[in-house]
LUMTIGU-692594 format. One record per residue (C-alpha): residue in three letters; z, y, x. Coordinates in pm, whole numbers, plus 50000, padded with zeros to 5 digits. Each point is the difference from the previous one (the first is absolute). Example, Ala and Ser with C-alpha at 12.3 -4.5 7.8 and 13.67 -1.06 7.14 Angstrom:
BEGIN
ala507804955051230
ser499345034450137
END
This chain:
BEGIN
met704133313295101
ala502885005049692
ala500474979049737
leu499625012149646
ala503004999249796
ala500074977549714
ile500605009749642
ala502724983049842
pro499154983149708
gly499345025649700
gln499775032250222
glu497105012849867
thr498125027350261
val497765027149865
thr497084980850069
ser500914969849754
ala500825025549707
val497614997649743
leu500085033649785
ser500075004149654
pro497285001049733
cys501965025449774
ile497795028549949
gly502705017849806
ile498734993249656
cys502594971349889
glu499464989849644
leu499694966049944
asp497434994549690
ala500144973149682
thr498514972850243
gly503585006950200
tyr497745010950359
cys500355039750129
val497075019149923
gly500375016850318
cys500364970950287
his499404970149760
arg503074981150065
thr502534986549772
gly503405010549910
asp501604973350216
glu497405004250313
ile500735040849959
ala504604994249998
gly499784972650267
trp497425015450251
leu502605007950258
gly500874968050029
phe497194976050002
his499034988850358
pro497445020450158
gln497094977049982
trp500404993749611
arg499905039149963
leu496745000350227
his498834970849794
leu501025016149691
met497735036750095
glu496794985750181
gln499684968849729
val501745005249704
leu499825033949905
pro496655005650071
ser498934968549845
arg501905018349646
glu498945031350037
arg496344984749992
ala500644977049695
arg501685030149776
thr497245024750095
ala497664974649890
gln501544991549694
ala500285044149909
ala495865002350103
pro498255007749667
val497274972549869
arg496845016950004
asn497404984849785
ala496704994550102
gly497215013449778
END
């Protein structure tokens, strides 16, 4: 059986690439977050330079958390009664 070729450090494969969360609504709000993808300006600017594991962490943990928090802040308050 042939051995698998090693991947050079820093070289990504297609399977290890993390897509961008950009949805084409590129506008930073007053809090500094993009209204489309919930990234900061620094995260947007540095996205392609970030390690794939960091991008994955942002996509799976940080950005969904920001979206939930922003949705909760924007939800109207209902009066009981």
